[in-house]
Biopython code that builds the backbone (N, CA, C, O; Angstrom):
import numpy as np
from Bio.PDB.StructureBuilder import StructureBuilder

atoms = [
    (1, "MET", "N", (86.160, 54.773, 87.561)),
    (1, "MET", "CA", (86.744, 53.591, 86.941)),
    (1, "MET", "C", (88.243, 53.726, 86.975)),
    (1, "MET", "O", (88.803, 54.757, 86.602)),
    (2, "ASP", "N", (88.879, 52.678, 87.424)),
    (2, "ASP", "CA", (90.341, 52.640, 87.492)),
    (2, "ASP", "C", (90.863, 52.214, 86.120)),
    (2, "ASP", "O", (90.558, 51.118, 85.650)),
    (3, "ILE", "N", (91.644, 53.074, 85.485)),
    (3, "ILE", "CA", (92.202, 52.776, 84.163)),
    (3, "ILE", "C", (93.585, 52.209, 84.334)),
    (3, "ILE", "O", (94.443, 52.811, 84.979)),
    (4, "LYS", "N", (93.801, 51.033, 83.745)),
    (4, "LYS", "CA", (95.088, 50.359, 83.852)),
    (4, "LYS", "C", (95.746, 50.235, 82.492)),
    (4, "LYS", "O", (95.102, 50.400, 81.456)),
    (5, "VAL", "N", (97.026, 49.945, 82.510)),
    (5, "VAL", "CA", (97.826, 49.827, 81.273)),
    (5, "VAL", "C", (97.965, 48.356, 80.930)),
    (5, "VAL", "O", (98.279, 47.535, 81.791)),
    (6, "ASN", "N", (97.729, 48.026, 79.659)),
    (6, "ASN", "CA", (97.983, 46.662, 79.210)),
    (6, "ASN", "C", (99.000, 46.605, 78.081)),
    (6, "ASN", "O", (99.239, 45.537, 77.517)),
    (7, "GLY", "N", (99.609, 47.753, 77.741)),
    (7, "GLY", "CA", (100.651, 47.746, 76.729)),
    (7, "GLY", "C", (101.257, 49.121, 76.555)),
    (7, "GLY", "O", (100.583, 50.142, 76.692)),
    (8, "LEU", "N", (102.542, 49.128, 76.250)),
    (8, "LEU", "CA", (103.252, 50.379, 75.920)),
    (8, "LEU", "C", (104.272, 50.012, 74.867)),
    (8, "LEU", "O", (105.235, 49.296, 75.140)),
    (9, "ASN", "N", (104.051, 50.519, 73.635)),
    (9, "ASN", "CA", (104.905, 50.216, 72.507)),
    (9, "ASN", "C", (105.437, 51.505, 71.919)),
    (9, "ASN", "O", (104.694, 52.457, 71.681)),
    (10, "TYR", "N", (106.745, 51.515, 71.690)),
    (10, "TYR", "CA", (107.379, 52.677, 71.047)),
    (10, "TYR", "C", (107.441, 52.446, 69.540)),
    (10, "TYR", "O", (107.751, 51.343, 69.091)),
    (11, "ASN", "N", (107.148, 53.479, 68.767)),
    (11, "ASN", "CA", (107.229, 53.401, 67.314)),
    (11, "ASN", "C", (108.547, 54.034, 66.860)),
    (11, "ASN", "O", (108.758, 55.239, 66.992)),
    (12, "VAL", "N", (109.406, 53.203, 66.332)),
    (12, "VAL", "CA", (110.747, 53.623, 65.950)),
    (12, "VAL", "C", (110.796, 53.949, 64.456)),
    (12, "VAL", "O", (110.306, 53.184, 63.624)),
    (13, "ASN", "N", (111.391, 55.087, 64.134)),
    (13, "ASN", "CA", (111.654, 55.448, 62.752)),
    (13, "ASN", "C", (112.914, 54.680, 62.342)),
    (13, "ASN", "O", (114.013, 54.989, 62.802)),
    (14, "LEU", "N", (112.746, 53.686, 61.480)),
    (14, "LEU", "CA", (113.868, 52.811, 61.125)),
    (14, "LEU", "C", (114.933, 53.511, 60.303)),
    (14, "LEU", "O", (116.066, 53.037, 60.229)),
    (15, "GLN", "N", (114.589, 54.628, 59.684)),
    (15, "GLN", "CA", (115.592, 55.323, 58.866)),
    (15, "GLN", "C", (116.617, 56.044, 59.716)),
    (15, "GLN", "O", (117.798, 56.068, 59.369)),
    (16, "ASP", "N", (116.187, 56.638, 60.831)),
    (16, "ASP", "CA", (117.175, 57.361, 61.642)),
    (16, "ASP", "C", (117.260, 56.851, 63.080)),
    (16, "ASP", "O", (118.026, 57.393, 63.876)),
    (17, "GLY", "N", (116.492, 55.827, 63.423)),
    (17, "GLY", "CA", (116.580, 55.218, 64.740)),
    (17, "GLY", "C", (115.922, 55.996, 65.870)),
    (17, "GLY", "O", (116.103, 55.650, 67.037)),
    (18, "THR", "N", (115.173, 57.024, 65.555)),
    (18, "THR", "CA", (114.522, 57.801, 66.602)),
    (18, "THR", "C", (113.155, 57.229, 66.936)),
    (18, "THR", "O", (112.556, 56.531, 66.118)),
    (19, "ILE", "N", (112.668, 57.516, 68.111)),
    (19, "ILE", "CA", (111.319, 57.130, 68.502)),
    (19, "ILE", "C", (110.428, 58.337, 68.275)),
    (19, "ILE", "O", (110.642, 59.392, 68.872)),
    (20, "ASP", "N", (109.415, 58.187, 67.404)),
    (20, "ASP", "CA", (108.572, 59.336, 67.075)),
    (20, "ASP", "C", (107.213, 59.329, 67.764)),
    (20, "ASP", "O", (106.512, 60.341, 67.762)),
    (21, "SER", "N", (106.830, 58.184, 68.362)),
    (21, "SER", "CA", (105.567, 58.147, 69.094)),
    (21, "SER", "C", (105.520, 56.855, 69.923)),
    (21, "SER", "O", (106.381, 55.983, 69.802)),
    (22, "ALA", "N", (104.507, 56.767, 70.749)),
    (22, "ALA", "CA", (104.272, 55.559, 71.548)),
    (22, "ALA", "C", (102.783, 55.265, 71.527)),
    (22, "ALA", "O", (101.965, 56.185, 71.492)),
    (23, "LYS", "N", (102.429, 53.990, 71.550)),
    (23, "LYS", "CA", (101.030, 53.591, 71.659)),
    (23, "LYS", "C", (100.844, 52.958, 73.035)),
    (23, "LYS", "O", (101.583, 52.058, 73.434)),
    (24, "VAL", "N", (99.838, 53.454, 73.743)),
    (24, "VAL", "CA", (99.566, 52.979, 75.092)),
    (24, "VAL", "C", (98.207, 52.280, 75.104)),
    (24, "VAL", "O", (97.190, 52.880, 74.756)),
    (25, "GLY", "N", (98.196, 51.025, 75.499)),
    (25, "GLY", "CA", (96.961, 50.276, 75.631)),
    (25, "GLY", "C", (96.394, 50.511, 77.033)),
    (25, "GLY", "O", (97.086, 50.312, 78.031)),
    (26, "LEU", "N", (95.148, 50.929, 77.097)),
    (26, "LEU", "CA", (94.492, 51.209, 78.373)),
    (26, "LEU", "C", (93.188, 50.439, 78.468)),
    (26, "LEU", "O", (92.502, 50.242, 77.465)),
    (27, "TYR", "N", (92.847, 50.005, 79.670)),
    (27, "TYR", "CA", (91.568, 49.344, 79.879)),
    (27, "TYR", "C", (91.086, 49.617, 81.288)),
    (27, "TYR", "O", (91.870, 49.955, 82.175)),
    (28, "GLY", "N", (89.806, 49.468, 81.480)),
    (28, "GLY", "CA", (89.224, 49.609, 82.806)),
    (28, "GLY", "C", (87.850, 48.980, 82.818)),
    (28, "GLY", "O", (87.192, 48.873, 81.783)),
    (29, "ARG", "N", (87.421, 48.563, 84.000)),
    (29, "ARG", "CA", (86.090, 47.963, 84.166)),
    (29, "ARG", "C", (85.535, 48.392, 85.509)),
    (29, "ARG", "O", (86.199, 48.304, 86.542)),
    (30, "ASP", "N", (84.305, 48.855, 85.463)),
    (30, "ASP", "CA", (83.605, 49.229, 86.676)),
    (30, "ASP", "C", (82.823, 47.994, 87.171)),
    (30, "ASP", "O", (81.889, 47.545, 86.507)),
    (31, "GLU", "N", (83.202, 47.462, 88.312)),
    (31, "GLU", "CA", (82.582, 46.242, 88.809)),
    (31, "GLU", "C", (81.098, 46.397, 89.118)),
    (31, "GLU", "O", (80.320, 45.462, 88.926)),
    (32, "ALA", "N", (80.705, 47.572, 89.594)),
    (32, "ALA", "CA", (79.309, 47.775, 89.966)),
    (32, "ALA", "C", (78.382, 47.772, 88.742)),
    (32, "ALA", "O", (77.320, 47.150, 88.763)),
    (33, "SER", "N", (78.780, 48.454, 87.705)),
    (33, "SER", "CA", (77.918, 48.567, 86.529)),
    (33, "SER", "C", (78.282, 47.590, 85.412)),
    (33, "SER", "O", (77.495, 47.376, 84.489)),
    (34, "ASP", "N", (79.471, 47.000, 85.494)),
    (34, "ASP", "CA", (80.001, 46.111, 84.475)),
    (34, "ASP", "C", (80.302, 46.857, 83.161)),
    (34, "ASP", "O", (80.474, 46.228, 82.117)),
    (35, "ASN", "N", (80.365, 48.185, 83.217)),
    (35, "ASN", "CA", (80.807, 48.957, 82.044)),
    (35, "ASN", "C", (82.329, 48.838, 81.930)),
    (35, "ASN", "O", (83.030, 48.697, 82.932)),
    (36, "TYR", "N", (82.826, 48.896, 80.695)),
    (36, "TYR", "CA", (84.246, 48.796, 80.521)),
    (36, "TYR", "C", (84.699, 49.670, 79.356)),
    (36, "TYR", "O", (83.903, 50.083, 78.512)),
    (37, "VAL", "N", (85.990, 49.935, 79.340)),
    (37, "VAL", "CA", (86.618, 50.683, 78.256)),
    (37, "VAL", "C", (87.912, 49.960, 77.881)),
    (37, "VAL", "O", (88.620, 49.435, 78.741)),
    (38, "ASN", "N", (88.199, 49.946, 76.603)),
    (38, "ASN", "CA", (89.419, 49.343, 76.077)),
    (38, "ASN", "C", (89.883, 50.266, 74.971)),
    (38, "ASN", "O", (89.165, 50.462, 73.991)),
    (39, "ALA", "N", (91.069, 50.835, 75.106)),
    (39, "ALA", "CA", (91.515, 51.845, 74.154)),
    (39, "ALA", "C", (93.010, 51.728, 73.863)),
    (39, "ALA", "O", (93.782, 51.217, 74.674)),
    (40, "GLN", "N", (93.387, 52.207, 72.702)),
    (40, "GLN", "CA", (94.786, 52.361, 72.347)),
    (40, "GLN", "C", (94.985, 53.819, 71.981)),
    (40, "GLN", "O", (94.364, 54.330, 71.049)),
    (41, "ILE", "N", (95.858, 54.484, 72.725)),
    (41, "ILE", "CA", (96.075, 55.933, 72.564)),
    (41, "ILE", "C", (97.486, 56.173, 72.051)),
    (41, "ILE", "O", (98.448, 55.608, 72.570)),
    (42, "LYS", "N", (97.603, 57.006, 71.038)),
    (42, "LYS", "CA", (98.902, 57.357, 70.477)),
    (42, "LYS", "C", (99.405, 58.620, 71.147)),
    (42, "LYS", "O", (98.728, 59.648, 71.140)),
    (43, "VAL", "N", (100.606, 58.542, 71.732)),
    (43, "VAL", "CA", (101.259, 59.694, 72.315)),
    (43, "VAL", "C", (102.359, 60.125, 71.357)),
    (43, "VAL", "O", (103.256, 59.349, 71.027)),
    (44, "GLU", "N", (102.276, 61.354, 70.925)),
    (44, "GLU", "CA", (103.251, 61.835, 69.938)),
    (44, "GLU", "C", (104.297, 62.733, 70.600)),
    (44, "GLU", "O", (104.135, 63.177, 71.737)),
    (45, "GLN", "N", (105.347, 62.979, 69.870)),
    (45, "GLN", "CA", (106.435, 63.832, 70.401)),
    (45, "GLN", "C", (105.913, 65.170, 70.878)),
    (45, "GLN", "O", (106.369, 65.694, 71.894)),
    (46, "SER", "N", (104.953, 65.729, 70.144)),
    (46, "SER", "CA", (104.389, 67.027, 70.512)),
    (46, "SER", "C", (103.609, 66.995, 71.844)),
    (46, "SER", "O", (103.362, 68.043, 72.441)),
    (47, "ASP", "N", (103.225, 65.793, 72.305)),
    (47, "ASP", "CA", (102.520, 65.653, 73.579)),
    (47, "ASP", "C", (103.464, 65.701, 74.767)),
    (47, "ASP", "O", (103.034, 65.973, 75.888)),
    (48, "LEU", "N", (104.748, 65.441, 74.535)),
    (48, "LEU", "CA", (105.732, 65.457, 75.624)),
    (48, "LEU", "C", (106.085, 66.893, 76.007)),
    (48, "LEU", "O", (105.848, 67.831, 75.246)),
    (49, "ALA", "N", (106.644, 67.040, 77.180)),
    (49, "ALA", "CA", (107.102, 68.361, 77.605)),
    (49, "ALA", "C", (108.169, 68.868, 76.636)),
    (49, "ALA", "O", (108.870, 68.084, 75.995)),
    (50, "GLU", "N", (108.276, 70.180, 76.543)),
    (50, "GLU", "CA", (109.244, 70.787, 75.626)),
    (50, "GLU", "C", (110.657, 70.284, 75.915)),
    (50, "GLU", "O", (111.117, 70.324, 77.056)),
    (51, "GLY", "N", (111.324, 69.822, 74.893)),
    (51, "GLY", "CA", (112.683, 69.333, 75.019)),
    (51, "GLY", "C", (112.792, 67.882, 75.450)),
    (51, "GLY", "O", (113.886, 67.318, 75.440)),
    (52, "ALA", "N", (111.672, 67.261, 75.831)),
    (52, "ALA", "CA", (111.702, 65.866, 76.264)),
    (52, "ALA", "C", (111.741, 64.930, 75.058)),
    (52, "ALA", "O", (111.257, 65.264, 73.977)),
    (53, "THR", "N", (112.320, 63.764, 75.266)),
    (53, "THR", "CA", (112.344, 62.731, 74.241)),
    (53, "THR", "C", (111.739, 61.453, 74.840)),
    (53, "THR", "O", (111.657, 61.315, 76.060)),
    (54, "PHE", "N", (111.326, 60.540, 73.993)),
    (54, "PHE", "CA", (110.784, 59.284, 74.477)),
    (54, "PHE", "C", (111.824, 58.467, 75.238)),
    (54, "PHE", "O", (111.500, 57.787, 76.211)),
    (55, "LEU", "N", (113.084, 58.539, 74.784)),
    (55, "LEU", "CA", (114.144, 57.791, 75.472)),
    (55, "LEU", "C", (114.388, 58.275, 76.890)),
    (55, "LEU", "O", (114.728, 57.487, 77.773)),
    (56, "ALA", "N", (114.215, 59.575, 77.107)),
    (56, "ALA", "CA", (114.463, 60.145, 78.433)),
    (56, "ALA", "C", (113.208, 60.228, 79.279)),
    (56, "ALA", "O", (113.303, 60.371, 80.498)),
    (57, "ALA", "N", (112.033, 60.141, 78.668)),
    (57, "ALA", "CA", (110.771, 60.290, 79.411)),
    (57, "ALA", "C", (110.513, 59.054, 80.275)),
    (57, "ALA", "O", (110.790, 57.922, 79.879)),
    (58, "ASN", "N", (109.988, 59.305, 81.436)),
    (58, "ASN", "CA", (109.577, 58.235, 82.325)),
    (58, "ASN", "C", (108.315, 57.572, 81.732)),
    (58, "ASN", "O", (107.369, 58.281, 81.389)),
    (59, "PRO", "N", (108.279, 56.246, 81.605)),
    (59, "PRO", "CA", (107.085, 55.601, 81.065)),
    (59, "PRO", "C", (105.799, 55.977, 81.814)),
    (59, "PRO", "O", (104.731, 56.032, 81.204)),
    (60, "ALA", "N", (105.886, 56.233, 83.107)),
    (60, "ALA", "CA", (104.714, 56.652, 83.876)),
    (60, "ALA", "C", (104.175, 57.983, 83.363)),
    (60, "ALA", "O", (102.965, 58.213, 83.367)),
    (61, "ASP", "N", (105.073, 58.856, 82.922)),
    (61, "ASP", "CA", (104.633, 60.154, 82.360)),
    (61, "ASP", "C", (103.928, 59.950, 81.016)),
    (61, "ASP", "O", (102.953, 60.639, 80.713)),
    (62, "ILE", "N", (104.414, 59.021, 80.228)),
    (62, "ILE", "CA", (103.785, 58.729, 78.943)),
    (62, "ILE", "C", (102.384, 58.158, 79.168)),
    (62, "ILE", "O", (101.440, 58.516, 78.464)),
    (63, "VAL", "N", (102.256, 57.266, 80.159)),
    (63, "VAL", "CA", (100.949, 56.702, 80.499)),
    (63, "VAL", "C", (100.008, 57.797, 80.996)),
    (63, "VAL", "O", (98.830, 57.799, 80.638)),
    (64, "ALA", "N", (100.499, 58.717, 81.805)),
    (64, "ALA", "CA", (99.664, 59.811, 82.314)),
    (64, "ALA", "C", (99.169, 60.676, 81.168)),
    (64, "ALA", "O", (98.016, 61.107, 81.185)),
    (65, "ILE", "N", (100.007, 60.944, 80.172)),
    (65, "ILE", "CA", (99.583, 61.702, 79.000)),
    (65, "ILE", "C", (98.493, 60.930, 78.261)),
    (65, "ILE", "O", (97.492, 61.513, 77.848)),
    (66, "ALA", "N", (98.683, 59.621, 78.093)),
    (66, "ALA", "CA", (97.703, 58.812, 77.373)),
    (66, "ALA", "C", (96.355, 58.816, 78.094)),
    (66, "ALA", "O", (95.311, 58.880, 77.445)),
    (67, "LYS", "N", (96.364, 58.747, 79.428)),
    (67, "LYS", "CA", (95.120, 58.770, 80.205)),
    (67, "LYS", "C", (94.401, 60.102, 80.024)),
    (67, "LYS", "O", (93.176, 60.129, 79.907)),
    (68, "LYS", "N", (95.136, 61.195, 79.998)),
    (68, "LYS", "CA", (94.538, 62.513, 79.770)),
    (68, "LYS", "C", (93.927, 62.599, 78.387)),
    (68, "LYS", "O", (92.840, 63.152, 78.215)),
    (69, "LYS", "N", (94.631, 62.046, 77.386)),
    (69, "LYS", "CA", (94.106, 62.046, 76.021)),
    (69, "LYS", "C", (92.865, 61.190, 75.918)),
    (69, "LYS", "O", (91.922, 61.550, 75.213)),
    (70, "LEU", "N", (92.845, 60.054, 76.613)),
    (70, "LEU", "CA", (91.655, 59.192, 76.632)),
    (70, "LEU", "C", (90.466, 59.942, 77.221)),
    (70, "LEU", "O", (89.365, 59.893, 76.673)),
    (71, "ALA", "N", (90.684, 60.630, 78.328)),
    (71, "ALA", "CA", (89.599, 61.397, 78.961)),
    (71, "ALA", "C", (89.077, 62.470, 78.014)),
    (71, "ALA", "O", (87.866, 62.667, 77.913)),
    (72, "ALA", "N", (89.967, 63.162, 77.325)),
    (72, "ALA", "CA", (89.541, 64.214, 76.385)),
    (72, "ALA", "C", (88.815, 63.619, 75.188)),
    (72, "ALA", "O", (87.829, 64.184, 74.716)),
    (73, "ASP", "N", (89.292, 62.491, 74.699)),
    (73, "ASP", "CA", (88.680, 61.858, 73.524)),
    (73, "ASP", "C", (87.300, 61.299, 73.828)),
    (73, "ASP", "O", (86.441, 61.274, 72.947)),
    (74, "THR", "N", (87.074, 60.856, 75.039)),
    (74, "THR", "CA", (85.809, 60.234, 75.379)),
    (74, "THR", "C", (84.828, 61.144, 76.127)),
    (74, "THR", "O", (83.726, 60.720, 76.475)),
    (75, "ALA", "N", (85.225, 62.378, 76.369)),
    (75, "ALA", "CA", (84.331, 63.317, 77.049)),
    (75, "ALA", "C", (83.118, 63.584, 76.166)),
    (75, "ALA", "O", (83.233, 63.722, 74.949)),
    (76, "VAL", "N", (81.954, 63.655, 76.806)),
    (76, "VAL", "CA", (80.741, 63.956, 76.077)),
    (76, "VAL", "C", (80.790, 65.412, 75.658)),
    (76, "VAL", "O", (81.001, 66.308, 76.475)),
    (77, "LYS", "N", (80.591, 65.628, 74.371)),
    (77, "LYS", "CA", (80.641, 66.986, 73.827)),
    (77, "LYS", "C", (79.232, 67.423, 73.477)),
    (77, "LYS", "O", (78.413, 66.622, 73.027)),
    (78, "GLU", "N", (78.958, 68.704, 73.689)),
    (78, "GLU", "CA", (77.661, 69.250, 73.359)),
    (78, "GLU", "C", (77.454, 69.142, 71.855)),
    (78, "GLU", "O", (78.372, 69.397, 71.076)),
    (79, "SER", "N", (76.273, 68.772, 71.460)),
    (79, "SER", "CA", (75.968, 68.610, 70.063)),
    (79, "SER", "C", (74.760, 69.494, 69.690)),
    (79, "SER", "O", (73.800, 69.603, 70.453)),
    (80, "THR", "N", (74.826, 70.101, 68.541)),
    (80, "THR", "CA", (73.719, 70.933, 68.094)),
    (80, "THR", "C", (72.770, 70.157, 67.211)),
    (80, "THR", "O", (71.702, 70.659, 66.861)),
    (81, "THR", "N", (73.138, 68.935, 66.840)),
    (81, "THR", "CA", (72.265, 68.108, 66.009)),
    (81, "THR", "C", (71.554, 67.084, 66.863)),
    (81, "THR", "O", (72.058, 66.683, 67.912)),
    (82, "THR", "N", (70.393, 66.663, 66.421)),
    (82, "THR", "CA", (69.657, 65.628, 67.165)),
    (82, "THR", "C", (69.615, 64.382, 66.303)),
    (82, "THR", "O", (69.613, 64.450, 65.074)),
    (83, "GLN", "N", (69.581, 63.255, 66.972)),
    (83, "GLN", "CA", (69.507, 61.975, 66.259)),
    (83, "GLN", "C", (68.050, 61.602, 66.054)),
    (83, "GLN", "O", (67.205, 61.827, 66.920)),
    (84, "ALA", "N", (67.780, 61.037, 64.913)),
    (84, "ALA", "CA", (66.425, 60.529, 64.637)),
    (84, "ALA", "C", (66.144, 59.333, 65.526)),
    (84, "ALA", "O", (67.015, 58.490, 65.738)),
    (85, "GLN", "N", (64.940, 59.260, 66.040)),
    (85, "GLN", "CA", (64.617, 58.136, 66.929)),
    (85, "GLN", "C", (63.565, 57.274, 66.343)),
    (85, "GLN", "O", (63.169, 56.281, 66.953)),
]
sb = StructureBuilder()
sb.init_structure("model")
sb.init_model(0)
sb.init_chain("A")
sb.init_seg("    ")
for serial, (resi, resn, name, xyz) in enumerate(atoms, 1):
    if name == "N":
        sb.init_residue(resn, " ", resi, " ")
    sb.init_atom(name, np.array(xyz, "f"), 0.0, 1.0, " ", f" {name:<3s}", serial, name[0])
structure = sb.get_structure()
């Protein structure tokens, strides 16, 4: 599934004027199965490379971080509990 960007918003700390995070809107649709995903991922300062800031970071890098976080958040995790059926 090709994941595309539908939004990139920076969250500004109004007290000191710094950008402390960004929210990236992501979506994708698989034409064959008609499955889709729609997500909003928060990229925090700690997700950026050491010493990087949101003002200096390339938006494409922020999107790449968000896509990696989306993949990690949606990965199927092994579960030791079973659901009642």
